[in-house]
C-alpha positions as CSV (number, residue, x, y, z in Angstrom):
1,M,3.6,19.7,16.2
2,S,1.7,16.7,14.9
3,R,2.6,15.4,11.5
4,P,0.0,15.5,8.8
5,I,-2.3,12.5,8.5
6,H,-3.0,11.0,5.1
7,F,-6.0,8.8,4.3
8,G,-5.9,6.3,1.5
9,V,-8.5,3.8,0.4
10,T,-8.4,0.6,-1.6
11,L,-10.1,0.3,-4.9
12,P,-12.5,-2.4,-6.0
13,Q,-10.3,-5.0,-7.6
14,I,-11.3,-8.6,-6.8
15,K,-14.6,-10.0,-8.2
16,R,-15.5,-6.5,-9.4
17,N,-16.0,-5.0,-12.9
18,W,-14.5,-1.9,-14.4
19,T,-17.6,0.2,-13.8
20,E,-17.5,-0.5,-10.1
21,T,-13.8,0.4,-10.0
22,S,-14.1,3.6,-12.0
23,D,-17.2,4.8,-10.1
24,A,-15.4,4.2,-6.8
25,A,-12.2,5.9,-7.9
26,I,-14.0,9.0,-9.0
27,D,-16.0,9.2,-5.8
28,F,-12.9,8.7,-3.6
29,D,-11.1,11.4,-5.6
30,Q,-13.9,13.9,-5.1
31,L,-14.4,13.0,-1.4
32,G,-10.9,14.2,-0.4
33,F,-9.0,11.0,0.2
34,D,-5.3,11.4,-0.4
35,S,-4.6,8.2,-2.2
36,V,-6.1,5.0,-3.8
37,W,-4.5,1.6,-3.6
38,V,-4.6,-1.8,-5.2
39,C,-2.9,-5.1,-4.2
40,D,-0.4,-6.6,-6.7
41,H,-1.5,-10.2,-7.1
42,V,-2.3,-12.1,-10.2
43,Y,-4.5,-14.5,-8.2
44,G,-7.3,-13.5,-5.8
45,V,-6.0,-14.3,-2.3
46,P,-6.4,-16.9,-0.9
47,N,-8.5,-18.5,-3.7
48,P,-6.7,-18.5,-7.1
49,T,-9.9,-18.8,-9.0
50,L,-11.1,-15.4,-7.8
51,P,-10.9,-12.9,-10.7
52,I,-8.6,-9.9,-10.0
53,F,-7.5,-7.0,-12.1
54,E,-3.7,-6.6,-12.7
55,A,-2.4,-3.8,-10.5
56,W,-0.5,-1.4,-12.6
57,S,-2.9,-1.7,-15.6
58,Q,-5.7,-0.8,-13.3
59,L,-3.8,2.2,-11.8
60,A,-3.0,3.4,-15.3
61,A,-6.7,3.5,-16.2
62,V,-7.6,5.1,-12.8
63,A,-4.9,7.8,-13.4
64,A,-6.7,9.0,-16.5
65,I,-10.1,9.5,-14.8
66,T,-8.9,11.1,-11.5
67,E,-7.4,14.4,-10.7
68,N,-6.1,14.5,-7.1
69,V,-5.6,11.1,-5.5
70,Q,-2.2,9.5,-5.4
71,L,-2.0,6.0,-6.9
72,G,-0.1,3.1,-5.2
73,T,0.3,-0.6,-4.9
74,L,0.3,-2.5,-1.6
75,V,2.6,-4.1,-2.5
76,T,4.5,-5.0,-5.7
77,P,6.8,-8.0,-5.4
78,P,10.2,-7.5,-7.2
79,L,10.2,-10.8,-9.0
80,F,6.9,-10.2,-10.8
81,R,8.4,-7.9,-13.4
82,N,11.7,-7.0,-14.9
83,P,12.7,-3.9,-12.7
84,G,13.7,-1.8,-15.7
85,M,10.4,-2.4,-17.4
86,L,8.6,-1.7,-14.1
87,A,10.5,1.6,-13.8
88,K,9.3,2.5,-17.3
89,Q,5.7,1.5,-16.6
90,V,5.5,3.6,-13.4
91,A,7.2,6.6,-15.0
92,T,4.6,6.5,-17.8
93,I,1.7,6.3,-15.3
94,D,3.3,9.2,-13.4
95,H,2.9,11.3,-16.6
96,V,-0.7,10.1,-17.1
97,S,-1.4,11.2,-13.5
98,N,0.7,14.3,-13.5
99,G,3.0,13.1,-10.7
100,R,0.7,11.0,-8.5
101,T,2.2,7.5,-8.4
102,I,3.5,5.8,-5.2
103,M,5.8,2.8,-5.7
104,G,4.7,0.2,-3.1
105,L,7.1,-2.7,-2.8
106,G,7.3,-5.9,-0.7
107,A,9.0,-9.3,-0.8
108,G,6.0,-11.3,-2.1
109,W,4.5,-14.2,-0.2
110,F,1.8,-16.0,-2.1
111,Q,3.8,-18.8,-3.6
112,P,1.2,-20.4,-5.9
113,E,0.9,-17.4,-8.1
114,F,4.6,-17.3,-8.7
115,E,4.9,-20.9,-9.5
116,S,1.8,-21.0,-11.8
117,Y,3.1,-18.0,-13.8
118,G,6.6,-19.5,-14.1
119,L,8.2,-16.8,-11.9
120,P,11.0,-17.5,-9.4
121,F,10.1,-17.8,-5.8
122,P,13.4,-18.2,-3.9
123,S,13.9,-18.2,-0.1
124,L,12.7,-15.2,1.9
125,G,16.3,-14.0,2.3
126,K,16.8,-14.1,-1.5
127,R,13.5,-12.3,-2.0
128,M,14.7,-9.6,0.4
129,Q,17.9,-9.3,-1.7
130,A,15.8,-8.9,-4.8
131,L,13.7,-6.2,-3.1
132,D,16.8,-4.3,-2.0
133,E,18.2,-4.4,-5.6
134,T,14.9,-3.4,-7.1
135,V,14.6,-0.3,-5.0
136,Q,18.1,0.8,-5.9
137,V,17.4,0.2,-9.6
138,L,14.1,2.1,-9.6
139,K,15.6,5.1,-7.9
140,A,18.6,5.2,-10.3
141,L,16.5,4.9,-13.4
142,W,14.2,7.7,-12.3
143,S,17.1,10.1,-11.5
144,E,20.2,9.2,-13.6
145,E,20.8,9.6,-17.3
146,R,22.1,6.0,-17.8
147,V,22.2,3.1,-15.4
148,S,24.3,0.0,-15.2
149,F,23.7,-2.5,-12.3
150,D,25.0,-6.0,-11.8
151,G,23.1,-7.7,-9.0
152,E,22.0,-11.2,-8.5
153,Y,18.4,-10.4,-9.5
154,C,18.6,-7.0,-11.3
155,R,20.9,-6.4,-14.2
156,L,21.0,-3.3,-16.4
157,R,23.6,-2.2,-19.0
158,D,23.7,1.4,-19.8
159,A,19.9,1.6,-19.4
160,I,17.9,4.8,-20.2
161,C,14.5,5.6,-18.7
162,E,13.0,8.6,-20.5
163,P,10.9,10.5,-19.8
164,K,11.7,10.6,-16.1
165,P,8.6,10.6,-13.8
166,V,7.1,14.0,-13.2
167,R,8.4,13.6,-9.6
168,R,10.4,10.7,-8.2
169,P,7.6,8.4,-7.0
170,P,7.7,8.0,-3.2
171,I,8.9,4.5,-2.3
172,L,6.7,2.5,0.2
173,V,8.2,-0.7,1.6
174,G,5.6,-2.9,3.2
175,G,6.0,-5.8,5.6
176,S,6.5,-6.8,9.2
177,G,10.0,-8.3,9.2
178,E,12.0,-6.5,11.8
179,R,15.5,-7.1,10.5
180,L,15.9,-7.5,6.8
181,L,12.7,-5.8,5.5
182,M,12.8,-2.9,8.0
183,G,16.5,-2.5,7.2
184,I,15.6,-2.0,3.5
185,A,12.9,0.5,4.5
186,A,15.3,2.4,6.7
187,R,17.9,2.7,3.9
188,H,15.6,3.3,1.0
189,A,11.9,4.0,1.7
190,D,9.9,7.2,2.1
191,I,7.1,5.2,3.7
192,W,7.0,2.0,5.7
193,N,3.7,0.1,5.8
194,N,2.7,-2.2,8.7
195,M,0.5,-4.8,7.2
196,A,-3.0,-5.5,8.6
197,V,-2.0,-8.9,10.0
198,T,0.4,-7.2,12.5
199,Q,-1.8,-4.3,13.3
200,G,-2.1,-5.5,16.9
201,Q,1.7,-5.3,17.2
202,L,1.9,-1.8,15.8
203,A,3.8,-0.3,18.8
204,Q,6.4,-3.1,18.7
205,K,6.8,-2.7,15.0
206,V,7.2,1.1,15.1
207,E,9.9,0.7,17.8
208,A,11.7,-1.9,15.7
209,M,11.5,0.5,12.7
210,R,12.9,3.3,14.8
211,K,15.9,1.1,15.8
212,R,16.6,0.2,12.1
213,C,16.7,3.9,11.3
214,D,19.1,4.6,14.2
215,E,21.4,1.8,12.9
216,V,21.7,3.4,9.5
217,G,21.9,7.0,10.8
218,R,18.6,8.1,9.5
219,D,16.3,10.6,11.2
220,F,13.2,8.5,12.0
221,S,11.0,11.5,11.6
222,T,11.8,11.5,7.8
223,L,10.0,8.2,7.4
224,R,6.3,8.1,7.1
225,I,4.5,5.3,9.0
226,S,1.6,3.7,7.2
227,Q,-1.0,1.2,8.5
228,Q,-3.0,-1.1,6.3
229,C,-6.4,-1.6,8.0
230,T,-10.0,-2.6,7.7
231,V,-12.3,0.2,8.8
232,I,-15.9,-0.4,9.7
233,I,-17.9,2.8,10.1
234,E,-21.6,2.8,10.7
235,D,-24.1,5.4,12.1
236,T,-24.6,3.3,15.3
237,E,-22.5,1.0,17.5
238,E,-25.1,-1.8,17.0
239,A,-24.9,-1.6,13.2
240,A,-21.1,-1.5,13.4
241,R,-20.9,-4.6,15.6
242,D,-23.2,-6.5,13.2
243,A,-20.8,-5.5,10.3
244,L,-17.8,-6.5,12.4
245,V,-19.1,-10.1,12.8
246,K,-19.6,-10.4,9.0
247,A,-16.2,-8.8,8.2
248,Q,-14.3,-11.2,10.5
249,K,-15.9,-14.2,8.6
250,I,-15.2,-12.8,5.2
251,F,-11.7,-11.4,5.7
252,G,-10.5,-14.2,7.9
253,G,-7.0,-14.2,9.3
254,H,-5.4,-11.5,7.1
255,M,-7.6,-8.3,7.0
256,G,-9.9,-9.7,9.8
257,S,-7.1,-10.7,12.2
258,G,-7.6,-9.1,15.6
259,L,-10.1,-6.7,14.2
260,E,-12.4,-6.4,17.2
261,A,-9.5,-5.9,19.7
262,H,-7.1,-3.8,17.6
263,G,-9.0,-2.6,14.6
264,I,-10.8,0.6,13.7
265,W,-14.6,0.1,13.9
266,G,-17.8,1.6,15.3
267,S,-19.7,4.8,15.1
268,P,-18.0,7.8,13.6
269,E,-16.9,9.0,17.0
270,R,-15.4,5.7,17.9
271,V,-13.6,5.5,14.5
272,V,-12.0,9.0,15.2
273,E,-10.8,7.6,18.5
274,G,-9.3,4.6,16.7
275,I,-7.5,6.8,14.2
276,E,-6.2,8.9,17.1
277,R,-4.9,5.8,18.9
278,H,-2.9,4.8,15.9
279,R,-1.7,8.4,15.4
280,K,-0.2,8.5,18.9
281,L,1.8,5.4,18.0
282,G,3.3,7.2,15.1
283,V,1.1,6.4,12.2
284,T,0.9,9.1,9.5
285,D,-0.8,7.2,6.7
286,F,-3.7,4.9,6.6
287,V,-4.5,2.5,3.7
288,I,-8.1,1.7,4.4
289,E,-10.2,-1.3,3.3
290,F,-13.8,-0.3,3.9
291,F,-16.1,-3.2,4.5
292,G,-19.0,-3.9,2.1
293,R,-19.7,-4.9,-1.5
294,D,-20.0,-1.2,-2.3
295,T,-17.5,0.6,-0.1
296,R,-18.6,4.1,-1.2
297,P,-21.3,4.6,1.5
298,A,-18.7,3.9,4.2
299,A,-16.1,6.1,2.4
300,R,-18.7,9.0,2.3
301,R,-19.4,8.5,6.0
302,F,-15.7,8.6,6.8
303,A,-15.1,11.6,4.6
304,R,-18.0,13.5,6.3
305,H,-17.2,12.6,9.9
306,V,-13.6,11.5,10.2
307,I,-11.3,13.3,7.7
308,P,-12.3,16.8,9.1
309,A,-11.2,15.8,12.6
310,F,-7.7,15.4,11.3
311,S,-7.5,18.3,8.8
């Protein structure tokens, strides 16, 4: 039997105002999307001068004006915040939202924002260690009465986090590293996210993730597989191809990488086929970046034509 498919959508965050964000959040909530997402950067990527809302502050505000969508980051780096304070912040937002937060975590990669804000940016292996410690600390603070932890990057002494979240927020670990990162996901995560830049390698990445689960004795079917992706959906193939050309120029090598060959774009019928292609490779969750200054028309088209095909 096929596993349920969950459709998430990114919120306006970079070079947008609060009205644009709040209007989109309310629309996405009412359209039937499962979740809304923000990136966790303090600089617009790749241009540090691009204005960007801080992730968890934005999600706290969105929590108060929505009713159904889950709320997540793609992804929060462990060295941005003290892990105990992060646990407290997310637990609070979970109460504001009545149990709708998702804790998205990754190693962090955009070095300039760490250095400018006076934050440590050690080697990749050390950042992975910080990620592993952070997941352990968050889970403990959300479930245990008192927590002590003596790691290299996370240290707690008899720490209390009350109130606990309404539910223990699902842990998403995002990234493409097939050894260290996927090992952390296999041990600790509820969801693993394949980033857009490796969307074309999805089959290989899913197989690597399966192997990491086998190595730690985990049933692979208990892990949800998420794909970050750009989706271009237009009424006609011609209009979609025009939008595709623009999207590749604007998104560049991250969200636009391999979009024509491996991405999800076209008429509604072709987009359904693209979703199905990913589903057959094991994807259960999609974190969608719709193309356009105002992404609501595309989201409405998707909700009308695509979501029902997978309900």
